[in-house]
C-alpha positions in Angstrom: 105.9 124.5 76.3 107.3 126.7 79.1 103.8 127.0 80.7 103.2 123.2 80.4 106.6 122.4 81.9 106.3 124.9 84.7 102.9 123.4 85.7 104.3 119.8 85.5 107.1 120.5 87.9 105.0 122.3 90.5 103.6 119.1 92.1 107.1 118.2 93.1 107.0 121.1 95.6 104.5 118.9 97.6 104.8 115.7 99.5 106.4 113.1 99.0 109.1 115.2 97.3 109.1 118.4 99.3 111.0 120.6 96.8 109.2 123.6 98.2 111.1 126.3 96.2 109.2 125.1 93.1 106.1 126.6 94.7 107.6 130.0 94.1 109.5 129.3 90.8 106.8 127.6 88.8 104.1 130.3 89.4 106.8 133.0 88.7 107.4 131.5 85.3 103.7 131.6 84.6 103.4 135.2 85.8 106.1 136.2 83.4 104.4 134.4 80.5 101.2 136.2 81.3 102.7 139.7 80.8 102.7 139.5 77.1 100.2 138.5 74.4 96.5 138.7 74.1 93.9 137.7 76.7 93.2 134.6 74.7 97.0 133.7 74.6 97.2 134.2 78.4 94.2 131.9 78.9 95.8 129.2 76.7 99.1 129.5 78.6 97.1 129.2 81.9 95.3 126.2 80.6 98.6 124.4 79.6 100.0 125.2 83.0 97.0 123.7 84.6 97.2 120.6 82.4 100.8 120.1 83.6 100.0 120.9 87.2 97.0 118.7 87.7 98.0 116.1 85.1 101.0 115.2 87.3 99.7 116.2 90.7 96.4 114.3 90.7 97.4 111.5 88.4 96.2 109.2 91.2 92.7 109.7 89.9 93.6 107.2 87.1 94.8 104.7 89.8 91.5 105.0 91.6 89.3 104.6 88.5 91.3 101.8 86.8 93.0 99.8 89.4 90.3 99.9 92.0 87.2 101.1 90.2 87.8 98.6 87.4 87.2 101.1 84.7 88.7 100.1 81.3 92.0 101.7 80.4 90.7 104.0 77.6 87.7 105.1 79.6 89.8 105.7 82.8 92.3 107.7 80.8 89.6 109.8 79.2 87.8 110.4 82.5 91.1 111.4 84.1 92.0 113.8 81.2 88.6 115.4 81.4 88.9 115.9 85.1 92.4 117.4 84.7 91.2 119.6 81.9 88.3 120.9 84.0 90.7 121.9 86.8 93.0 123.5 84.2 90.1 125.9 83.4 90.9 127.7 86.7 94.3 129.0 85.7 93.0 129.5 82.2 90.3 131.9 83.4 92.7 133.6 85.7 95.1 134.2 82.8 92.3 135.7 80.7 90.9 137.9 83.5 94.3 139.4 84.5 95.0 140.3 80.9 91.6 141.7 80.2 90.9 143.8 83.3 94.3 144.8 84.6 97.3 146.9 83.5 100.1 144.3 83.0 102.9 146.7 82.2 103.0 148.2 85.7 105.1 146.7 88.5 102.1 146.3 90.8 100.6 143.7 88.5 103.3 141.2 89.5 103.6 142.4 93.0 100.0 142.8 93.9 97.4 141.7 91.3 98.6 138.3 90.3 99.4 137.0 93.9 95.9 138.1 95.1 94.1 136.6 92.0 96.0 133.4 92.3 95.0 132.9 95.9 91.4 134.0 95.3 91.1 131.3 92.6 92.5 128.7 94.9 89.8 129.7 97.4 87.1 129.5 94.7 88.4 126.0 93.6 88.1 124.9 97.2 84.3 125.2 97.3 82.9 125.4 93.7 81.1 122.2 92.7 81.7 120.7 96.2 85.4 121.9 96.0 88.7 120.3 95.2 91.5 122.0 97.2 94.4 119.9 96.1 97.8 121.4 95.3 97.1 124.8 97.0 100.5 126.4 97.2 100.4 126.7 100.9 100.5 123.0 101.5 104.0 122.8 100.1 105.3 125.0 102.9 104.7 122.6 105.8 108.4 122.6 106.7 109.4 126.2 106.1 108.7 129.7 107.6 105.7 130.9 105.5 103.6 128.1 107.1 103.5 130.3 110.2 100.8 132.3 108.6 98.4 129.3 108.8 97.1 129.9 112.3 96.2 133.5 111.3 94.9 133.2 107.7 94.7 129.5 107.0 96.3 127.7 104.2 95.2 130.4 101.8 97.3 132.9 103.7 100.3 130.6 103.2 99.4 130.4 99.5 99.3 134.2 99.3 102.8 134.3 100.8 104.0 131.9 98.1 102.4 133.8 95.4 103.9 137.1 96.7 107.3 135.5 96.6 106.6 134.3 93.0 105.6 137.8 92.0 108.8 139.3 93.6 110.9 136.7 91.8 109.2 137.5 88.5 109.6 141.2 89.0 113.3 140.7 89.9 113.7 139.0 86.6 112.2 142.0 84.8 114.2 144.6 86.8 117.3 142.9 88.2 118.9 146.2 89.1 116.3 146.7 91.8 116.6 143.3 93.4 119.0 144.1 96.2 117.4 147.5 97.1 113.7 146.6 96.8 112.8 143.0 96.2 115.3 141.2 98.5 114.1 143.1 101.6 110.5 142.2 100.7 111.4 138.6 100.3 113.1 138.5 103.6 110.1 140.2 105.2 107.8 137.5 104.0 109.9 134.7 105.4 110.8 136.5 108.7 107.1 137.5 109.1 106.0 133.8 108.7 108.6 132.7 111.2 107.5 135.2 113.8 103.8 134.6 113.1 104.4 130.9 113.7 105.9 131.5 117.2 102.6 132.8 118.7 100.9 130.1 120.9 97.2 130.6 120.5 96.2 127.4 122.4 97.3 125.8 125.7 97.3 122.3 127.0 94.2 121.0 128.8 94.5 118.0 131.1 97.2 115.3 130.9 98.5 113.9 127.7 96.7 110.8 126.5 97.9 107.5 125.2 96.3 106.5 121.9 96.8 103.7 119.3 96.1 104.0 115.5 95.2 100.6 114.1 96.2 100.1 110.4 94.5 97.0 109.1 96.0 97.1 105.6 93.0 95.2 104.2 93.0 95.0 100.4 90.0 96.6 98.7 89.5 93.5 96.6 88.7 91.5 99.7 87.3 94.1 102.1 83.6 93.9 101.1 83.4 90.2 100.3 81.2 88.5 103.0 83.5 85.5 103.3 86.3 87.8 104.6 84.1 89.7 107.1 84.9 87.7 110.2 88.7 87.4 109.6 88.9 91.2 109.1 86.9 91.9 112.2 89.1 89.5 114.2 92.2 91.2 112.7 91.2 94.6 114.1 90.2 93.1 117.4 93.6 91.4 117.8 95.5 94.4 116.6 93.8 96.6 119.2 94.9 94.2 121.9 98.5 95.0 121.1 98.2 98.5 122.7 96.9 97.7 126.2 98.1 101.1 127.5 96.0 103.1 125.0 93.0 105.0 126.3 91.9 105.8 122.8 92.0 103.3 120.0 91.3 104.6 116.4 90.3 102.4 113.5 90.3 103.6 109.9 87.4 104.6 107.7 84.9 101.8 107.2 87.1 99.4 109.1 84.1 97.3 109.8 83.6 95.7 106.4 79.8 95.6 106.5 76.9 97.8 107.5 76.5 97.8 111.3 73.1 96.1 111.2 74.8 93.2 109.4 77.4 92.7 112.2 76.7 90.3 115.1 75.9 92.7 118.0 77.9 90.4 120.3 81.1 91.5 118.5 80.5 95.2 119.3 79.4 94.3 122.9 82.5 92.2 123.5 84.7 95.0 122.1 83.1 97.5 124.4 83.6 95.3 127.4 87.2 94.7 126.5 87.7 98.5 126.4 86.0 99.0 129.7 88.2 96.3 131.3 91.4 98.1 130.3 90.1 101.7 130.5 90.0 102.3 126.7 87.4 103.6 124.3 87.2 103.1 120.5 86.7 105.3 117.5 85.7 103.1 114.7 85.0 103.8 111.0 81.7 102.1 110.1 78.8 102.2 107.8 75.5 102.8 109.6 71.9 103.1 108.6 69.1 101.0 107.3 67.3 100.5 103.9 68.4 102.9 101.3 69.7 105.5 103.7 73.1 104.8 105.1 76.1 106.9 106.3 79.8 106.8 106.2 80.3 107.2 110.0 82.7 107.1 112.9 81.2 105.5 116.0 82.3 105.7 119.6 82.4 102.5 121.7 82.9 103.4 125.3 80.9 104.7 128.2 78.5 106.1 125.7 77.7 105.0 122.1 77.5 107.8 119.6 78.4 108.5 116.0 79.5 111.2 113.6 78.2 111.0 110.0 80.2 112.3 107.2 78.9 115.5 105.7 81.2 116.3 102.8 80.7 113.4 100.4 82.9 112.6 97.4 81.1 113.1 94.0 80.8 109.7 92.2 82.6 107.9 95.0 80.1 108.5 97.7 77.1 110.1 96.1 75.9 110.5 92.5 75.3 114.0 91.1 72.7 114.1 88.4 71.8 110.4 88.9 69.7 110.2 85.8 72.8 111.1 83.7 75.5 109.2 85.6 73.8 106.1 87.0 75.3 103.7 84.4 78.7 105.2 84.9 78.6 104.6 88.6 77.4 101.0 88.1 80.4 100.4 85.7 82.9 101.5 88.3 81.9 98.7 90.7 82.5 100.9 93.8 81.0 99.4 96.9 79.1 101.6 99.3 78.9 104.5 96.7 75.5 106.1 97.4 75.7 107.5 100.9 73.4 109.9 102.6 74.8 113.2 103.9 75.3 113.7 107.6 73.6 116.7 109.4 75.7 119.9 109.5 75.2 120.5 113.3 76.3 117.2 114.8 77.6 117.3 118.4 81.2 116.5 119.2 82.1 113.0 120.0 83.4 112.3 123.5 86.0 109.6 124.1 88.9 109.1 126.5 87.7 112.2 128.3 88.2 114.4 125.2 85.9 116.3 123.0 86.9 115.1 119.5 86.5 116.9 116.2 86.1 114.0 113.7 86.6 114.1 109.9 86.2 111.2 107.5 88.5 110.8 104.5 89.1 114.0 102.5 86.9 116.1 104.8 90.2 117.2 106.4 91.2 118.9 103.2 88.6 121.7 104.0 89.9 123.9 106.8 86.8 126.0 106.9 84.8 122.8 107.6 87.1 121.4 110.3 86.9 124.6 112.3 83.1 124.2 112.7 83.9 121.8 115.5 86.1 124.3 117.3 87.0 125.7 119.7 85.0 123.0 121.5 87.2 120.1 120.4 90.4 119.4 122.2 91.7 116.9 119.7 91.2 116.2 116.0 90.8 112.7 114.5 90.7 111.8 110.8 89.9 108.3 109.6 90.6 107.4 105.9 90.6 104.6 103.3 93.7 105.5 101.3 93.8 102.1 99.6 91.9 103.8 96.8 95.0 105.8 95.9 97.4 102.9 95.7 101.1 103.7 95.8 100.6 107.2 94.4 101.2 110.8 95.6 97.8 111.1 97.2 98.3 109.6 100.6 101.4 111.7 101.1 99.6 114.8 99.9 96.7 114.1 102.3 99.1 113.8 105.3 100.6 117.2 104.3 97.1 118.7 104.3 96.4 117.2 107.7 99.5 119.0 109.0 98.0 122.3 107.9 94.8 121.6 109.7 96.7 121.0 112.9 98.5 124.3 112.5 95.4 126.3 111.6 93.6 125.1 114.7 96.4 124.7 117.2 95.2 121.1 117.9 96.9 117.8 117.6 95.5 115.4 115.0 95.4 111.6 114.9 95.1 110.2 111.4 94.3 106.5 111.0 94.4 105.1 107.4 93.8 101.5 106.3 96.9 101.3 104.2 98.8 104.2 105.8 100.5 106.3 106.4 98.8 106.6 109.8 100.2 109.5 111.8 100.1 111.6 114.9 100.6 115.3 114.4 101.2 117.9 117.1 99.5 121.3 117.3 102.4 122.9 115.4 102.0 120.6 112.4 105.0 118.4 113.2 104.6 114.6 112.6 105.3 112.9 116.0 105.0 109.4 114.6 103.9 107.7 111.4 103.4 104.2 110.2 104.9 102.5 107.1 102.6 102.1 104.2 101.0 98.8 103.1 101.8 97.0 106.4 99.6 95.7 109.1 100.6 98.0 111.9 99.6 99.4 115.3 101.0 102.9 116.0 101.1 103.9 119.7 101.2 107.6 120.2 101.0 110.2 123.0 99.2 113.4 122.3 98.6 116.6 124.3 94.9 117.8 124.1 94.7 121.6 123.8 92.1 124.4 124.2 91.8 127.9 122.9 91.2 129.6 119.5 93.5 130.7 116.8 92.5 133.7 114.6 91.7 131.2 111.9 89.2 129.4 114.2 87.6 132.7 115.1 87.4 134.3 111.6 87.8 131.4 109.2 88.6 132.5 105.6 87.1 135.9 106.4 90.5 137.6 107.1 92.2 136.4 104.0 89.3 137.3 101.8 89.3 140.8 103.1 93.0 141.0 102.4 92.6 139.6 98.9 89.8 141.8 97.9 91.7 144.7 99.4 94.7 143.9 97.2 92.5 143.5 94.1 90.6 146.7 94.9 93.9 148.6 95.3 95.1 147.2 92.0 92.0 148.2 90.1 92.2 151.7 91.6 95.8 152.0 90.4 94.7 150.9 86.9 91.9 153.5 86.9 94.3 156.2 88.0 96.8 155.3 85.4 94.2 155.3 82.6 92.7 158.6 83.7 96.2 160.2 83.8 96.8 158.8 80.3 93.6 160.4 79.0 
């Protein structure tokens, strides 16, 4: 019960709640629970912790499946439980591994082994089976000092800092007499180090700040793809864009055009392009492009040139069907429009708009820092377009905005994020939200951003630095175990 409860409170460390100390306390409880019992018991406790953590933290999966995918309540509940249970296998396996291979009675287990293994498993979860990097501890620190490690080691470096704090707290519980002399200085060093690391400016402004506008159409999913509403929706976006005459860059959300491009009257796009030319503006528009059975979730540029970025990291079951022979009937039952996209090429050129080289991501692509940096250091500005209506009034839109803040910090670049139902936001290169829109309102958010150039260590080395550090910690821990056992013999 303690493991389940600790996991269930951990999501409250993240947006929209922001109770960041829980990112240290909840893992510390689990670390203590892992110190005793068999490997099987440790695995069970890890599984229960994962059930609580993901059951609360990604409960929005049920909202997507039932409210918007029209899956019946029992089936949506079962699918959500199986998804959560699958994610809970990560802490279960971690619990078994640390109990089976490492010496749990030694102080270095809490101070070295468990923090490194926790972070390594977060990294593994971020790419295995296309990856699901939700609820990484590092995202909870967007407002506090440890986030300063992001530009050096990425979000996993911030997660390691959280896990080290958790290990120190757990060790302090076991040996309180050593807290003031040993563990408190180590805790202070982690926070002071993060603060100092975050002060380093790796990038510099390039050119003048630019005026932009994020257009939030707030189009209900129930209406979006019905042909009868196509023209009113297109006119809504066109009229909203006219509300920001000073903007040089106008960004529409993911799939803002509610049809494939070949189904839209070409005169609409031509007129939009001409309006932009008249006032010196260019558009970044979420759209579906392609013909026949091959189509892409794209962002197109309407300006001096016409170009597009095609989404590369597709959402399983939402945008492509793994094992189609097995899951085709399931996808048909979900009634998800535009749910069988083709994958964009991995080496697409940067889009150019408003005089800037723009690194574009679509929907949850911005949850993968290692993928965002593929467009750097060439890009001077990051843009994400999203359709957050799928999440309803759940935790997910707020969690996603918090992830975007880490991408800005990792890269030293400002990010513009346009979402159909909000929150749309402008984030500066230090991860601070400059402006954000209210949710579930038709809104135009005017913003001013400062393009930047240069490269952070994370841009240069990606996850390489943190992986070297993690395997170094684990190697040192295994060496200590070997030495201890050899001395015992």
